[in-house]
N, C-alpha and C positions, 0 to 999 in steps of 0.2 A: 091076540091081543097086545101081549107082551112084544111080540115081533115088530108089531106095527109099530110100537113105542121107540124101539130100538134104532127102527129105520127113520124116523122123524129125529131122533137126536143127533145120528150119523149126519142125517142132510143138513142139519143145522151148524154141526162142528165143519162141513165142507164149504158150506156159505161162507162162513167166518173167514176159514181160510184162505178163500180165494181175495175177499175182499181185503186181505191184508199183503198179499200177494202182488196185487194187481198195480198199487202205485210201486212197488218196488221195481217192476218189470218195464215202467217208462223210460224212454231213453233220457239220459242226462242231457241238458242244454249246452251246447259248446259257446262260451264266450267269444265275442267279435275282437278279431286279434287287433292288438293296440295299433295307433297310428303311428307310421313310419318316420321319424325325424327327419327332416331336410338335409338332404347332403351337405357338408361342409367341407371347404377346400381347405386343404391341409398343406400348410407352407413344405414348398421344397425343401429337401434337406441342404445346409448350408454347405461351403466346401470345408468350412473348420471341423464340422461334425464328421467328417469322413475321415476315416483311418487313414494316415499318411501312407501306409503301405500301398493303398490302392491307386493312388496319384502317383504317376512316374514324371518326373522333371523330365523337359524337353532336352533334347540332345544338342545343346548349342556348344560349340568351340569357340572360345573366346581369340580374336583375331589379336595378335600382337601388336602394340601401339608403334607405330613406326617412328624412328629417333629423328629430330629435326636435323636436316642436311645444315652441315656448317656452310656460311655465306663464303661465297667465292669471292674477293675482292679484286676489282679490276687495276691493274697496274700497268698504266699506258705512258704516264710521266717517267721521266730519268730519276727523279728522286723517290718515287714509289715502288721501283724495282729491287726487289730482295737479291742481294750476291754478298757474295765471301770478300773479304779484304783481299785486296790485290797484290800487297807485301807486307812484311812485318815492320820494318825500320822506315822513319819519315826522317826527313832530312833534319838537321842539328839547328837550323837557321828557317825561320817562319818566313815566307815569300807572301808579301804583301799584293798578291796578284790575281786576288778574287773579287768578285762582285757579287750584290745582292739582287736577284730578282722576285718579282711576286708573282703569287696565285691568287687569283681571286675567287671568290663563291656569291653565288646569286640565288635566290635573294636573302637577305640585302647586299647591294654589291661592298663588300669590305675586303680586308687582307686575309685570306683564308691562312696562308703561310709565305715565307720568303725562303727561297734557296740559293745556296751560294754554291757558284762555279768557278772554274778556273778560265784562264783566256782560251785554253783548248776546249771548253766546253764541257769539262766533268764535273761532276757534282760532287763537292766535299762537305757538304752539310746542309741544315735547314734549322728555321726558328718562327716562331711565333709568340704572341703575349697575350696575356687577358688583362684588356685595359678597364676593367671595372665594371661598375652597374650590375653585380650580381652577387652571391653569396660568400663567393671567395675575395671579393675586392669591391666593397660597395661604393667609394668614391670612383668618380669616372674620371678616365684621364682626358684633359682639352687642353693641347698644346698651346691654344691662343689666350688661356687665361695662365699659362704657365703652371698647369698641374698636371705632372707626369707619374699619376700612380699607374703601376703595371706590376705584373708577375711575366717575368721574360725565361722562356724555353729556348735555349739555345744548343743543339746536337751538331756535334762537330767529327770529322773525321779526314783530317788533313793528309793531302797525297792519296786518299783511299786505303790507308796503312792500318796494320792492326794496332800500332804503337799507341798512337794517340785517340783513340776513340773516347769521347767523354760528353757529359751533357753539364751546362753550364746552367744554373738556377739563378735568377736576381730578381728581389722585392725592392722597388721603389715606393718611397713612402716619404712625406713632406716632414720638416724637423718642425719644433715648435714655433718658428717663426714664418713657418710655412713656404719654406724654401726647401728645395730638392738638391741635395749635395751629393756629389760622385763619392765622397768619403763615407756617405753614409747609406750606402745601397747594401745591400744583405745578400752577399754572395756562397752559393753552395757548389760545389764541383761534384759531380759522380760517377764514376767509371762501372761497367757492368761486366761479369765474367761467367762462363766462357765466352771469348769474343770471335763467336761463329759467323756473323753476319755485321755487315754493314749498315747503319740504322736507317730507316725508310720511314716515308709517310704516305698514305693514300688515304682519299676519301671515299667510304662506304656508306650508301645512304645517308642517314642523319648522323653520321660519324666521322672523325678524322682518327685513323688507325696509325700509331706508329709502333713500328718491330723494333726491339731491343736488341742489342748485340748477341743476346742470349736465344734469339727467337722467340721471347715471350712479346704479348701486345699490351699496348695502352690505347685506351679510348678517350676521345677530348669530344667535346661540344664544338661543331664546327663554328659557332657564332660567337661564342662566351671564351672557347678554349680554357672551360674548365675540365678538369678530370672528373671522368663518368665511371669508368669500368677498368678492368685491367689489373695489372701487376703494381700500380700505383695509387695512392692517396693521398689527399692533401685537404688541408686545414685552411679557415682564412688567413690573410697576409695580415700580419702584425701593424697595426696604424698608430702605434705609442709615438709619440712625438719626439721622444728620448731616444736617440739612436743608440745609446750606450746599453738600453735595455730592452732593446728591440729583438725577437726571435729570428733566426734564420729562417728560410722557406721552408714550410712544414709540409714537404712533398716526402713521403715514405715509399719504399720499396717493399713489398710482399711476395717477390718470387722464390724461386729455389736457386738462384745463382749466389755469384759472390759479388757484394756490393763494396765498392771504396768510397768513402764521402770527407771532404776538406770542405771548412768553412770559413771566410773572412769578410770584415768587415770594410767595404771601399777599396780592397786590395784583391791579388790574385790568391786564390785559396791555396794553391800549390806551394807557394811560398812562406817559410817560417812558421808553420802551423800543425798539428796533430791530425792525422786522418784516421776515422773510424773505419772496419773491416769487419763486415757482417757476414754470415751465411745462410742462405736457406734450408740448408742439408748439414746441419750438425752431426757429429758422431754419436751412433746411440749407446756407446757403451762410456760417454764422458759424466764425470761426476762434479763437474764445477760448475753447474747451475747455467745463468745467463751466461757466464764465460766461456762457455762451449761453442757458442755461436758468434762471438766477438772478441775484437781486441783492438787496442790502440797502438798506432804507431807513429813516429815523428814523420812529417811530410819529407824530409830530406831522404828518407830511407827509399821513398817511391818515386820522388820526381828530381831532375835535376833543378840545382837552386840559381842556375845562372843561364844566359841565353834563352831560346826556346822553351825552358821548363818541361822537357820531354819526358814521359812516363819511362822509367828505368828498365820495365818487363816488356820487351816486343813480343815475344811469344808467350802463349798460357803454359807452357811447360816451365818456364823460367819463374814465373809468379807461382805455380803450383808448389815449386820446390821451397821458395820463400814462405810460402803460407804454413806449410807444413811444419818446417822449422820455427816460424816466430809466433804462429797463431793455434797451432796444435788442429789445425783441419786444412782442406784444401779444396782444389775445384770440383764440382759435381762429375761424374764420370758415368759413360754408359758403355759397359764394357772396357775396352782400353783406350776409347777416345772423350776428351772433354766435351760434354755436351748435357743439355736438357732435355727432357722428354716432351718436346712440343712442337708441333707442327706449323710453321708459318704460313698465313694464308697469303 
């Protein structure tokens, strides 16, 4: 009886234990996987975000910029050809055996320049004028109305000699009573050194090019004859009706050579005046300031005061010795020669 009760008690405990273990043995449900979010397009990486070490610059070799070629000026006319002086001395007398011929430019049909020739056909000069209606000379020349406003440029080289190569500048302006008087013409005579070439003039595209004795160039407007480039600059003609207060032609030289200039009102600048000598190549060790590049001398030291008023120094060597003694500077040199480092076109 006792044993039967023990079995009954054991069966009860076994049944209770199974009831507790069965739920624990059931499989745990697996949750559904979460929805996958839609794919999002990611922006491409910008070039700025990439390390500079990653990008290799293209191997580009810069080609050198070609230098513009210097224009070659056509020199077909006799007065356009660049040549050396044919001799040093000119005759002591001036022979009035030359005539002026004209070259014309089109359009408009007007005088481009005039050239001076001897009876043998040798060119000994050329000239042209600014007749106004522009920034240099607002009033216009009108011979019919007796208005003779002008700025004249006369390049002379008598007998094609070195001795007397010069430029004569003249400003013509009316007086207070509107009369044009020879006694009130403002004249300036300019000489340029070294005298390596005879002056020449040539037309090139939209310029008239004048070559100076130094080989340097000045460019003029072919229609108005205003200075537009080169070693010259100019200011407007002084229109003051009082001739005694009027300025001489304001044409300045900025080249490397030596210039001699004399001024006179209504007369020859070479007679009884004072000349200013300037150099574009002053000495580097000079301590006299502006006087290192300029000096003044009496005109009689440079020109004969009677007859043809020829320049006293027919050769550049003679003038160089005078300048060194009188002005403390001489003519520019390249090696042992008197010259300026320019190439005439």
